PATI-514725 format. One record per residue: residue in one letter; chain; x, z, y of N, C-alpha, C in turn. Coordinates in Angstrom, 3 decimals. Layout:
[atom A,A,[X,Z,Y],[X,Z,Y],[X,Z,Y]]
...
This chain:
[atom M,A,[-16.354,6.586,16.277],[-17.320,5.848,17.109],[-18.370,6.800,17.673]]
[atom A,A,[-18.927,6.477,18.859],[-19.910,7.328,19.460],[-20.739,6.515,20.467]]
[atom I,A,[-21.950,6.971,20.655],[-22.817,6.402,21.695],[-22.759,7.276,22.895]]
[atom T,A,[-22.533,6.720,24.094],[-22.492,7.475,25.339],[-23.682,7.200,26.151]]
[atom F,A,[-24.391,8.290,26.549],[-25.478,8.204,27.494],[-24.944,8.636,28.874]]
[atom G,A,[-24.978,7.754,29.855],[-24.495,8.093,31.187],[-25.407,9.057,31.898]]
[atom G,A,[-24.889,9.650,32.994],[-25.674,10.619,33.725],[-26.972,10.057,34.253]]
[atom G,A,[-28.032,10.799,34.043],[-29.314,10.385,34.613],[-30.160,9.495,33.741]]
[atom I,A,[-29.701,9.108,32.561],[-30.474,8.278,31.644],[-31.479,9.142,30.924]]
[atom E,A,[-32.743,8.883,31.049],[-33.766,9.704,30.427],[-34.175,9.090,29.103]]
[atom L,A,[-34.288,9.930,28.098],[-34.660,9.507,26.772],[-36.170,9.632,26.515]]
[atom G,A,[-36.853,10.357,27.327],[-38.292,10.559,27.164],[-38.764,11.482,28.248]]
[atom G,A,[-40.072,11.815,28.254],[-40.596,12.645,29.271],[-39.880,13.984,29.395]]
[atom G,A,[-39.201,14.233,30.482],[-38.522,15.506,30.679],[-37.215,15.705,29.936]]
[atom I,A,[-36.774,14.672,29.161],[-35.551,14.766,28.417],[-34.491,13.878,29.037]]
[atom S,A,[-33.389,14.473,29.416],[-32.317,13.682,30.071],[-31.074,13.758,29.279]]
[atom G,A,[-30.352,12.661,29.217],[-29.101,12.613,28.483],[-27.998,13.418,29.195]]
[atom G,A,[-28.148,13.608,30.499],[-27.141,14.389,31.206],[-25.901,13.551,31.419]]
[atom P,A,[-24.857,14.134,32.011],[-23.650,13.380,32.270],[-22.815,13.159,31.040]]
[atom D,A,[-22.641,11.863,30.605],[-21.750,11.459,29.559],[-21.928,12.263,28.298]]
[atom V,A,[-23.142,12.301,27.764],[-23.406,12.952,26.474],[-22.993,11.997,25.351]]
[atom R,A,[-22.088,12.412,24.517],[-21.609,11.544,23.441],[-22.155,12.041,22.072]]
[atom I,A,[-22.817,11.126,21.418],[-23.367,11.458,20.131],[-22.551,10.756,19.024]]
[atom P,A,[-21.773,11.515,18.247],[-20.932,10.884,17.235],[-21.791,10.173,16.208]]
[atom I,A,[-21.316,9.029,15.749],[-21.968,8.288,14.679],[-21.184,8.538,13.377]]
[atom P,A,[-21.792,9.071,12.346],[-21.061,9.379,11.125],[-20.477,8.094,10.526]]
[atom P,A,[-19.291,8.158,9.903],[-18.727,6.995,9.244],[-19.682,6.470,8.181]]
[atom V,A,[-19.672,5.127,8.058],[-20.532,4.475,7.075],[-19.655,3.979,5.905]]
[atom L,A,[-20.086,4.209,4.699],[-19.410,3.726,3.510],[-19.598,2.197,3.453]]
[atom V,A,[-18.475,1.467,3.543],[-18.567,0.012,3.555],[-18.058,-0.634,2.292]]
[atom L,A,[-17.410,0.140,1.430],[-16.905,-0.399,0.126],[-16.823,0.728,-0.877]]
[atom N,A,[-17.295,0.435,-2.088],[-17.164,1.381,-3.196],[-16.891,0.618,-4.467]]
[atom L,A,[-15.599,0.458,-4.739],[-15.198,-0.212,-5.982],[-14.941,0.861,-6.989]]
[atom D,A,[-15.925,1.104,-7.860],[-15.887,2.197,-8.836],[-15.873,1.611,-10.222]]
[atom A,A,[-14.873,1.925,-11.027],[-14.830,1.369,-12.373],[-15.982,1.825,-13.267]]
[atom A,A,[-16.652,2.927,-12.855],[-17.830,3.420,-13.577],[-19.005,2.440,-13.503]]
[atom N,A,[-18.968,1.510,-12.536],[-20.033,0.477,-12.412],[-19.735,-0.740,-13.254]]
[atom Y,A,[-18.696,-0.739,-14.070],[-18.291,-1.855,-14.871],[-18.224,-1.508,-16.327]]
[atom S,A,[-18.212,-2.508,-17.169],[-17.960,-2.340,-18.626],[-16.828,-3.259,-19.065]]
[atom A,A,[-16.192,-3.939,-18.136],[-15.047,-4.802,-18.371],[-14.393,-5.067,-17.001]]
[atom M,A,[-13.282,-5.729,-17.000],[-12.690,-6.045,-15.698],[-13.599,-6.921,-14.888]]
[atom P,A,[-13.598,-6.758,-13.581],[-14.491,-7.576,-12.723],[-14.269,-9.066,-12.903]]
[atom V,A,[-15.328,-9.823,-12.891],[-15.216,-11.276,-13.023],[-14.651,-11.845,-11.731]]
[atom D,A,[-13.685,-12.717,-11.820],[-13.104,-13.323,-10.625],[-14.142,-14.015,-9.793]]
[atom G,A,[-14.181,-13.728,-8.483],[-15.136,-14.362,-7.578],[-16.485,-13.699,-7.504]]
[atom S,A,[-16.660,-12.602,-8.266],[-17.917,-11.878,-8.193],[-17.943,-10.927,-7.013]]
[atom I,A,[-19.154,-10.427,-6.681],[-19.305,-9.421,-5.631],[-19.111,-8.063,-6.225]]
[atom I,A,[-18.437,-7.161,-5.505],[-18.186,-5.840,-5.980],[-19.542,-5.188,-6.469]]
[atom A,A,[-19.472,-4.606,-7.658],[-20.638,-3.960,-8.241],[-20.750,-2.517,-7.723]]
[atom G,A,[-21.034,-2.427,-6.440],[-21.121,-1.143,-5.763],[-21.388,-1.435,-4.297]]
[atom T,A,[-21.124,-0.472,-3.439],[-21.349,-0.643,-2.010],[-20.334,-1.620,-1.433]]
[atom G,A,[-20.815,-2.555,-0.629],[-19.941,-3.511,0.053],[-20.035,-4.878,-0.532]]
[atom A,A,[-20.451,-5.832,0.290],[-20.698,-7.186,-0.180],[-19.368,-8.004,-0.100]]
[atom Y,A,[-18.356,-7.507,-0.755],[-17.067,-8.131,-0.748],[-16.784,-8.831,-2.088]]
[atom T,A,[-16.241,-10.048,-1.978],[-15.851,-10.798,-3.154],[-14.573,-10.145,-3.699]]
[atom I,A,[-14.539,-10.041,-5.025],[-13.314,-9.483,-5.654],[-12.600,-10.603,-6.399]]
[atom T,A,[-11.285,-10.725,-6.131],[-10.444,-11.664,-6.806],[-9.756,-10.946,-7.949]]
[atom T,A,[-9.928,-11.438,-9.137],[-9.289,-10.895,-10.319],[-8.332,-11.919,-10.924]]
[atom L,A,[-7.050,-11.660,-10.797],[-6.027,-12.521,-11.371],[-5.374,-11.722,-12.533]]
[atom N,A,[-5.582,-12.235,-13.749],[-5.064,-11.475,-14.902],[-4.527,-12.410,-16.004]]
[atom P,A,[-3.735,-13.432,-15.629],[-3.283,-14.360,-16.645],[-2.361,-13.743,-17.683]]
[atom G,A,[-1.668,-12.620,-17.292],[-0.783,-11.944,-18.211],[-1.491,-10.949,-19.070]]
[atom G,A,[-2.764,-10.602,-18.756],[-3.556,-9.710,-19.543],[-3.077,-8.240,-19.445]]
[atom S,A,[-2.393,-7.885,-18.355],[-1.878,-6.514,-18.209],[-2.906,-5.565,-17.624]]
[atom M,A,[-4.036,-6.097,-17.131],[-5.103,-5.237,-16.612],[-6.252,-5.164,-17.588]]
[atom S,A,[-6.855,-4.017,-17.691],[-7.988,-3.880,-18.591],[-8.940,-2.798,-18.030]]
[atom W,A,[-10.153,-2.738,-18.620],[-11.107,-1.675,-18.284],[-11.197,-0.736,-19.474]]
[atom S,A,[-11.301,0.569,-19.240],[-11.441,1.538,-20.288],[-12.615,2.450,-19.946]]
[atom A,A,[-13.308,2.917,-20.959],[-14.436,3.841,-20.736],[-13.955,5.273,-20.494]]
[atom T,A,[-12.672,5.543,-20.536],[-12.140,6.839,-20.212],[-12.592,7.304,-18.827]]
[atom N,A,[-12.934,8.614,-18.703],[-13.363,9.162,-17.416],[-14.570,8.378,-16.820]]
[atom S,A,[-15.465,7.955,-17.691],[-16.680,7.168,-17.306],[-16.345,5.791,-16.797]]
[atom G,A,[-15.098,5.374,-16.860],[-14.705,4.035,-16.434],[-13.501,4.045,-15.527]]
[atom I,A,[-12.435,3.362,-15.972],[-11.244,3.215,-15.152],[-10.671,1.828,-15.300]]
[atom F,A,[-9.958,1.396,-14.269],[-9.148,0.175,-14.340],[-7.725,0.555,-14.703]]
[atom R,A,[-7.152,-0.131,-15.662],[-5.859,0.258,-16.220],[-4.896,-0.946,-16.157]]
[atom K,A,[-3.652,-0.633,-15.717],[-2.594,-1.646,-15.795],[-1.501,-1.088,-16.639]]
[atom T,A,[-1.195,-1.757,-17.717],[-0.302,-1.198,-18.772],[1.124,-1.780,-18.735]]
[atom V,A,[1.292,-2.941,-18.094],[2.583,-3.599,-18.000],[2.765,-4.113,-16.593]]
[atom A,A,[3.978,-4.030,-16.061],[4.225,-4.426,-14.677],[4.357,-5.947,-14.545]]
[atom T,A,[3.277,-6.658,-14.924],[3.215,-8.106,-14.841],[2.839,-8.480,-13.427]]
[atom D,A,[3.635,-9.315,-12.767],[3.464,-9.522,-11.300],[2.345,-10.535,-10.955]]
[atom T,A,[1.770,-11.184,-11.956],[0.685,-12.116,-11.680],[-0.698,-11.509,-11.818]]
[atom D,A,[-0.776,-10.216,-12.176],[-2.048,-9.600,-12.497],[-2.365,-8.505,-11.477]]
[atom F,A,[-3.482,-8.722,-10.719],[-3.852,-7.770,-9.673],[-5.268,-8.050,-9.231]]
[atom L,A,[-5.845,-7.171,-8.427],[-7.180,-7.314,-7.850],[-7.049,-7.328,-6.326]]
[atom T,A,[-7.865,-8.117,-5.652],[-7.931,-8.100,-4.190],[-9.396,-8.024,-3.759]]
[atom F,A,[-9.643,-7.381,-2.612],[-10.998,-7.136,-2.177],[-10.971,-6.443,-0.804]]
[atom G,A,[-12.113,-6.355,-0.158],[-12.259,-5.441,0.965],[-12.207,-6.059,2.336]]
[atom P,A,[-12.368,-5.171,3.347],[-12.510,-5.620,4.742],[-11.164,-5.826,5.435]]
[atom N,A,[-11.265,-6.450,6.600],[-10.099,-6.628,7.461],[-10.118,-5.541,8.534]]
[atom Y,A,[-9.292,-4.537,8.399],[-9.122,-3.469,9.358],[-7.716,-3.492,9.910]]
[atom S,A,[-7.242,-4.691,10.297],[-5.837,-4.800,10.742],[-5.674,-4.561,12.227]]
[atom A,A,[-6.783,-4.567,12.993],[-6.677,-4.233,14.443],[-6.401,-2.744,14.598]]
[atom T,A,[-5.533,-2.414,15.561],[-5.185,-1.018,15.777],[-6.368,-0.225,16.297]]
[atom S,A,[-7.443,-0.902,16.709],[-8.647,-0.198,17.183],[-9.639,0.055,16.068]]
[atom D,A,[-9.315,-0.337,14.822],[-10.258,-0.157,13.710],[-10.012,1.195,13.041]]
[atom P,A,[-10.962,2.120,13.135],[-10.831,3.398,12.410],[-11.262,3.199,10.938]]
[atom Y,A,[-10.762,4.070,10.074],[-11.122,3.961,8.652],[-10.770,5.244,7.915]]
[atom T,A,[-11.387,5.386,6.747],[-10.926,6.321,5.725],[-10.894,5.557,4.398]]
[atom V,A,[-9.809,5.631,3.677],[-9.677,5.019,2.373],[-9.430,6.124,1.332]]
[atom M,A,[-10.285,6.198,0.380],[-10.206,7.190,-0.707],[-9.818,6.443,-2.010]]
[atom M,A,[-8.958,7.074,-2.794],[-8.628,6.494,-4.115],[-8.417,7.687,-5.101]]
[atom V,A,[-8.869,7.501,-6.334],[-8.574,8.391,-7.441],[-7.754,7.645,-8.415]]
[atom Y,A,[-6.535,8.137,-8.756],[-5.569,7.379,-9.511],[-4.637,8.310,-10.292]]
[atom R,A,[-3.900,7.732,-11.202],[-2.797,8.452,-11.819],[-1.713,7.481,-12.279]]
[atom S,A,[-0.504,7.915,-12.069],[0.660,7.092,-12.495],[0.822,7.219,-14.015]]
[atom Q,A,[1.579,6.288,-14.548],[1.918,6.337,-15.949],[3.464,6.389,-16.044]]
[atom P,A,[3.983,6.902,-17.105],[5.478,6.977,-17.209],[6.090,5.583,-16.936]]
[atom S,A,[7.187,5.640,-16.237],[8.003,4.451,-15.886],[7.342,3.618,-14.792]]
[atom S,A,[6.303,4.121,-14.144],[5.713,3.408,-13.018],[6.693,3.391,-11.842]]
[atom D,A,[6.890,2.225,-11.252],[7.895,2.124,-10.191],[7.455,1.111,-9.161]]
[atom G,A,[6.271,1.190,-8.669],[5.776,0.193,-7.716],[4.799,0.746,-6.703]]
[atom R,A,[4.055,-0.173,-6.070],[3.075,0.192,-5.059],[1.696,0.017,-5.668]]
[atom L,A,[0.783,0.954,-5.446],[-0.508,0.880,-6.090],[-1.555,0.159,-5.217]]
[atom L,A,[-1.985,0.747,-4.117],[-2.984,0.122,-3.260],[-2.327,-0.297,-1.968]]
[atom N,A,[-2.409,-1.597,-1.652],[-1.680,-2.194,-0.570],[-2.579,-3.121,0.256]]
[atom A,A,[-2.084,-3.496,1.454],[-2.721,-4.540,2.220],[-2.543,-5.865,1.454]]
[atom N,A,[-3.586,-6.703,1.504],[-3.472,-7.999,0.841],[-2.895,-9.037,1.819]]
[atom S,A,[-1.821,-8.681,2.458],[-1.099,-9.558,3.373],[0.292,-8.968,3.576]]
[atom S,A,[1.173,-9.805,4.071],[2.563,-9.331,4.300],[2.645,-8.440,5.550]]
[atom S,A,[1.692,-8.658,6.484],[1.654,-7.884,7.725],[0.190,-7.741,8.129]]
[atom P,A,[-0.273,-6.561,8.501],[0.524,-5.300,8.531],[0.831,-4.771,7.165]]
[atom D,A,[1.927,-4.011,7.076],[2.362,-3.381,5.838],[1.661,-2.046,5.714]]
[atom W,A,[0.911,-1.865,4.678],[0.067,-0.672,4.511],[0.010,-0.359,3.032]]
[atom L,A,[0.060,0.939,2.651],[-0.049,1.289,1.251],[-0.579,2.728,1.121]]
[atom E,A,[-1.149,2.960,-0.084],[-1.695,4.268,-0.370],[-1.490,4.553,-1.889]]
[atom G,A,[-1.222,5.811,-2.207],[-1.160,6.253,-3.609],[0.259,6.322,-4.108]]
[atom L,A,[0.680,5.305,-4.847],[1.993,5.297,-5.467],[2.944,4.420,-4.687]]
[atom Y,A,[4.192,4.854,-4.630],[5.304,4.040,-4.071],[6.559,4.455,-4.746]]
[atom S,A,[7.270,3.500,-5.353],[8.463,3.763,-6.103],[8.172,4.826,-7.158]]
[atom Q,A,[8.850,5.992,-7.194],[8.543,7.020,-8.166],[7.755,8.180,-7.566]]
[atom Y,A,[7.067,7.868,-6.466],[6.340,8.923,-5.739],[4.824,8.716,-5.734]]
[atom Q,A,[4.100,9.832,-5.520],[2.654,9.794,-5.345],[2.317,10.483,-4.017]]
[atom N,A,[1.028,10.581,-3.687],[0.557,11.169,-2.458],[1.092,10.412,-1.232]]
[atom V,A,[1.160,9.098,-1.376],[1.790,8.273,-0.313],[0.729,7.629,0.590]]
[atom F,A,[0.966,7.705,1.886],[0.213,6.938,2.857],[1.208,6.371,3.857]]
[atom F,A,[1.153,5.051,4.036],[2.060,4.347,4.957],[1.233,3.381,5.774]]
[atom N,A,[1.307,3.512,7.084],[0.681,2.480,7.967],[1.588,2.234,9.167]]
[atom G,A,[2.716,1.679,8.941],[3.747,1.457,9.956],[4.906,2.360,9.738]]
[atom S,A,[4.667,3.571,9.292],[5.693,4.519,8.794],[4.977,5.482,7.884]]
[atom F,A,[5.718,6.296,7.145],[5.122,7.220,6.184],[4.411,8.356,6.946]]
[atom V,A,[3.229,8.680,6.452],[2.460,9.798,6.983],[2.714,10.978,6.053]]
[atom G,A,[3.664,11.844,6.433],[4.036,12.957,5.597],[5.065,12.620,4.538]]
[atom S,A,[5.392,13.575,3.736],[6.392,13.394,2.691],[5.733,12.977,1.399]]
[atom N,A,[6.468,12.343,0.546],[5.996,11.874,-0.738],[6.503,12.825,-1.834]]
[atom T,A,[5.696,12.993,-2.906],[6.079,13.902,-3.970],[6.276,13.102,-5.278]]
[atom P,A,[7.086,13.587,-6.211],[7.322,12.854,-7.437],[6.075,12.691,-8.256]]
[atom Q,A,[6.000,11.578,-8.945],[4.859,11.326,-9.799],[4.787,12.360,-10.909]]
[atom D,A,[3.549,12.756,-11.295],[3.444,13.707,-12.405],[2.449,13.219,-13.452]]
[atom N,A,[1.985,11.943,-13.346],[1.172,11.323,-14.388],[-0.164,12.004,-14.628]]
[atom T,A,[-0.695,12.705,-13.624],[-2.025,13.337,-13.691],[-2.948,12.713,-12.644]]
[atom W,A,[-4.234,12.890,-12.785],[-5.199,12.359,-11.822],[-5.005,12.969,-10.454]]
[atom Q,A,[-4.945,12.081,-9.441],[-4.760,12.497,-8.064],[-5.907,11.926,-7.196]]
[atom F,A,[-6.307,12.688,-6.188],[-7.206,12.209,-5.194],[-6.423,12.055,-3.875]]
[atom I,A,[-6.661,10.975,-3.170],[-6.023,10.805,-1.845],[-7.020,10.182,-0.901]]
[atom W,A,[-7.012,10.674,0.360],[-7.762,10.101,1.468],[-6.779,9.753,2.574]]
[atom A,A,[-6.809,8.519,3.036],[-5.987,8.087,4.186],[-6.909,7.779,5.350]]
[atom T,A,[-6.701,8.402,6.502],[-7.586,8.198,7.668],[-6.781,7.748,8.886]]
[atom Y,A,[-7.473,7.003,9.712],[-6.886,6.559,11.015],[-8.019,6.468,12.029]]
[atom N,A,[-7.795,7.018,13.223],[-8.908,7.119,14.203],[-9.064,5.939,15.132]]
[atom G,A,[-8.063,5.086,15.234],[-8.208,3.850,16.044],[-8.296,4.091,17.548]]
[atom E,A,[-7.871,5.247,18.017],[-8.006,5.571,19.455],[-6.775,5.135,20.239]]
[atom A,A,[-6.990,4.303,21.251],[-5.879,3.844,22.093],[-5.329,5.036,22.885]]
[atom G,A,[-4.028,5.164,22.900],[-3.381,6.235,23.637],[-3.190,7.487,22.842]]
[atom S,A,[-4.019,7.728,21.839],[-3.823,8.922,21.005],[-4.099,8.583,19.518]]
[atom P,A,[-3.416,7.600,18.965],[-3.652,7.245,17.587],[-3.258,8.375,16.640]]
[atom T,A,[-4.118,8.661,15.693],[-3.857,9.749,14.731],[-4.096,9.242,13.314]]
[atom S,A,[-3.142,9.385,12.453],[-3.264,9.080,11.034],[-3.131,10.386,10.267]]
[atom Q,A,[-3.992,10.565,9.263],[-3.933,11.773,8.444],[-4.118,11.438,6.991]]
[atom S,A,[-3.605,12.286,6.145],[-3.870,12.155,4.702],[-4.315,13.495,4.168]]
[atom Y,A,[-5.087,13.440,3.122],[-5.528,14.602,2.347],[-5.314,14.271,0.861]]
[atom V,A,[-4.826,15.250,0.105],[-4.600,15.021,-1.303],[-5.159,16.199,-2.088]]
[atom A,A,[-5.481,15.927,-3.336],[-5.995,16.957,-4.216],[-5.813,16.555,-5.662]]
[atom N,A,[-5.789,17.547,-6.539],[-5.938,17.286,-7.992],[-6.866,18.348,-8.548]]
[atom S,A,[-6.344,19.493,-8.954],[-7.217,20.528,-9.537],[-7.869,21.437,-8.522]]
[atom T,A,[-7.496,21.304,-7.236],[-7.948,22.215,-6.182],[-8.474,21.404,-5.043]]
[atom V,A,[-9.625,21.796,-4.495],[-10.215,21.073,-3.374],[-9.291,21.150,-2.175]]
[atom P,A,[-9.160,20.053,-1.395],[-8.278,20.122,-0.203],[-8.901,21.042,0.858]]
[atom T,A,[-8.101,21.849,1.443],[-8.561,22.813,2.489],[-7.972,22.498,3.861]]
[atom T,A,[-7.042,21.553,3.949],[-6.418,21.125,5.203],[-5.798,19.754,4.969]]
[atom T,A,[-5.253,19.199,6.032],[-4.586,17.924,5.891],[-3.277,18.060,5.096]]
[atom Y,A,[-2.944,17.049,4.379],[-1.623,17.000,3.724],[-0.596,16.599,4.721]]
[atom A,A,[-0.954,15.681,5.650],[0.013,15.290,6.690],[-0.752,14.669,7.848]]
[atom T,A,[-0.156,14.716,9.041],[-0.694,14.111,10.248],[0.404,13.385,10.991]]
[atom S,A,[0.108,12.246,11.558],[1.114,11.449,12.237],[0.480,10.666,13.392]]
[atom S,A,[1.282,10.176,14.331],[0.775,9.340,15.401],[0.985,7.880,15.064]]
[atom T,A,[1.286,7.555,13.847],[1.397,6.164,13.458],[0.032,5.508,13.527]]
[atom N,A,[0.018,4.157,13.672],[-1.250,3.480,13.712],[-1.197,2.188,12.953]]
[atom G,A,[-2.358,1.718,12.551],[-2.442,0.465,11.875],[-3.302,0.514,10.630]]
[atom G,A,[-3.676,-0.669,10.142],[-4.540,-0.752,8.995],[-4.151,-1.848,8.043]]
[atom F,A,[-5.131,-2.560,7.548],[-4.870,-3.520,6.454],[-5.812,-4.713,6.590]]
[atom D,A,[-5.337,-5.864,6.123],[-6.149,-7.049,6.094],[-6.533,-7.327,4.666]]
[atom G,A,[-7.638,-6.667,4.214],[-7.978,-6.679,2.770],[-7.061,-5.763,2.017]]
[atom L,A,[-7.425,-5.467,0.761],[-6.697,-4.587,-0.075],[-6.278,-5.295,-1.381]]
[atom R,A,[-5.093,-4.908,-1.850],[-4.589,-5.434,-3.137],[-4.271,-4.247,-4.031]]
[atom L,A,[-4.802,-4.224,-5.215],[-4.620,-3.174,-6.186],[-3.655,-3.627,-7.282]]
[atom F,A,[-2.634,-2.860,-7.558],[-1.599,-3.106,-8.618],[-0.491,-4.051,-8.128]]
[atom G,A,[0.008,-3.831,-6.908],[1.168,-4.592,-6.500],[1.190,-4.855,-4.995]]
[atom R,A,[2.366,-5.095,-4.461],[2.547,-5.438,-3.078],[2.400,-6.956,-2.868]]
[atom Y,A,[1.782,-7.329,-1.766],[1.578,-8.741,-1.462],[2.916,-9.508,-1.407]]
[atom L,A,[3.014,-10.583,-2.181],[4.126,-11.505,-2.108],[3.559,-12.848,-1.657]]
[atom N,A,[2.553,-13.331,-2.385],[1.786,-14.492,-2.042],[0.424,-14.412,-2.678]]
[atom S,A,[-0.352,-15.454,-2.647],[-1.756,-15.366,-3.147],[-1.832,-15.260,-4.634]]
[atom T,A,[-0.767,-15.509,-5.361],[-0.828,-15.440,-6.838],[0.189,-14.466,-7.496]]
[atom T,A,[0.992,-13.841,-6.666],[2.097,-13.024,-7.191],[2.287,-11.780,-6.335]]
[atom S,A,[2.565,-10.694,-7.030],[2.886,-9.418,-6.347],[4.336,-9.031,-6.598]]
[atom S,A,[4.842,-8.140,-5.749],[6.121,-7.506,-6.021],[5.889,-5.986,-6.139]]
[atom E,A,[6.894,-5.253,-6.528],[6.803,-3.781,-6.640],[5.540,-3.379,-7.417]]
[atom V,A,[5.455,-3.849,-8.666],[4.268,-3.713,-9.457],[4.254,-2.379,-10.234]]
[atom P,A,[3.197,-1.574,-10.124],[3.144,-0.292,-10.779],[2.448,-0.379,-12.144]]
[atom I,A,[2.570,0.687,-12.920],[1.761,0.940,-14.117],[0.941,2.155,-13.854]]
[atom A,A,[-0.381,2.000,-13.864],[-1.227,3.133,-13.388],[-2.663,2.905,-13.828]]
[atom D,A,[-3.447,3.984,-13.646],[-4.898,3.970,-13.863],[-5.571,4.253,-12.530]]
[atom V,A,[-6.720,3.609,-12.258],[-7.477,3.826,-11.025],[-8.950,3.984,-11.400]]
[atom G,A,[-9.562,5.054,-10.882],[-10.978,5.305,-11.149],[-11.823,4.611,-10.102]]
[atom L,A,[-11.422,4.725,-8.807],[-12.249,4.154,-7.757],[-11.473,4.008,-6.460]]
[atom V,A,[-11.947,3.113,-5.617],[-11.488,2.944,-4.246],[-12.703,2.907,-3.342]]
[atom K,A,[-12.727,3.760,-2.317],[-13.836,3.769,-1.373],[-13.293,3.632,0.071]]
[atom V,A,[-14.043,2.937,0.902],[-13.667,2.720,2.295],[-14.833,3.059,3.216]]
[atom W,A,[-14.554,3.822,4.275],[-15.530,4.117,5.358],[-15.013,3.522,6.656]]
[atom D,A,[-15.955,3.234,7.544],[-15.583,2.606,8.845],[-15.270,3.630,9.935]]
[atom G,A,[-14.809,4.802,9.530],[-14.466,5.865,10.481],[-13.766,6.969,9.759]]
[atom V,A,[-13.480,8.038,10.481],[-12.705,9.148,9.902],[-13.654,10.187,9.322]]
[atom L,A,[-13.528,10.470,8.053],[-14.302,11.588,7.415],[-13.813,12.940,7.934]]
[atom T,A,[-14.734,13.860,8.054],[-14.315,15.218,8.341],[-13.801,15.902,7.087]]
[atom L,A,[-13.167,17.051,7.257],[-12.703,17.810,6.055],[-13.858,18.156,5.178]]
[atom A,A,[-15.004,18.544,5.732],[-16.169,18.872,4.914],[-16.670,17.697,4.131]]
[atom Q,A,[-16.628,16.519,4.740],[-17.071,15.320,4.019],[-16.092,14.946,2.919]]
[atom I,A,[-14.783,15.136,3.161],[-13.814,14.910,2.152],[-13.965,15.898,0.974]]
[atom Q,A,[-14.220,17.142,1.291],[-14.453,18.131,0.256],[-15.665,17.806,-0.579]]
[atom A,A,[-16.726,17.246,0.054],[-17.920,16.830,-0.673],[-17.615,15.693,-1.663]]
[atom Q,A,[-16.741,14.759,-1.228],[-16.370,13.662,-2.104],[-15.588,14.213,-3.299]]
[atom Y,A,[-14.711,15.137,-3.066],[-13.926,15.769,-4.190],[-14.900,16.450,-5.151]]
[atom T,A,[-15.843,17.204,-4.648],[-16.805,17.886,-5.467],[-17.602,16.943,-6.316]]
[atom A,A,[-17.946,15.785,-5.748],[-18.754,14.806,-6.477],[-18.010,14.182,-7.655]]
[atom Y,A,[-16.703,14.108,-7.614],[-15.940,13.403,-8.619],[-14.997,14.236,-9.459]]
[atom K,A,[-14.758,15.481,-9.121],[-13.748,16.264,-9.786],[-13.966,16.438,-11.271]]
[atom T,A,[-15.210,16.661,-11.661],[-15.508,16.875,-13.121],[-15.234,15.624,-13.933]]
[atom R,A,[-15.565,14.464,-13.332],[-15.291,13.204,-14.024],[-13.817,13.061,-14.405]]
[atom F,A,[-12.963,13.556,-13.527],[-11.494,13.376,-13.770],[-10.832,14.647,-14.269]]
[atom G,A,[-11.634,15.536,-14.850],[-11.078,16.625,-15.612],[-10.761,17.882,-14.864]]
[atom Y,A,[-11.328,18.058,-13.622],[-11.026,19.251,-12.845],[-12.279,20.080,-12.603]]
């Protein structure tokens, strides 16, 4: 996003915007679901205890989700029960909606599902784990290649610029080393209508492709973070997750 000042618009005495001066607006953090802000699983229907006034739906009739004080707080799913998941977050399903979605997560042995997904059947969007792979970003097609799960803490950032005519999707990944470049870049486009953690949308009460995993946090910005901003996020959280 940017503000454009047309030619000849004066901002003050003797100061002119000049022809089409564009001032970039930094992305704004719109959601921060961090397990460190909790001491138990979120209460169904409560507002996220962090940035973003989004209601969180907690469905856990099978008891497969729990909170742990490990790493200052994590959400944990121990069994692939399809009725247990979390939903939350904004609607960024328009192809003009830019975003960055960050997640810190780790797979567990025998995990074979989707971790962070759109909370709708369409658009189809996912991040983190898919099948037996990690480092996954999909928004209409896969952005880059996927790597086998290794059951260690992973950082991932999925970005999309929302620009008509030149859509760009990128991902960044890290574990013990700060990211220094993109993991993958693609011309795919698209976003998500809300987010679902611990399974792919099947209907309002059931998921498919259910993973077994731990999640420390999910953060969403309303624009594309720069590499320097992504590196700052990594630096802020790396010690918490053992790096």
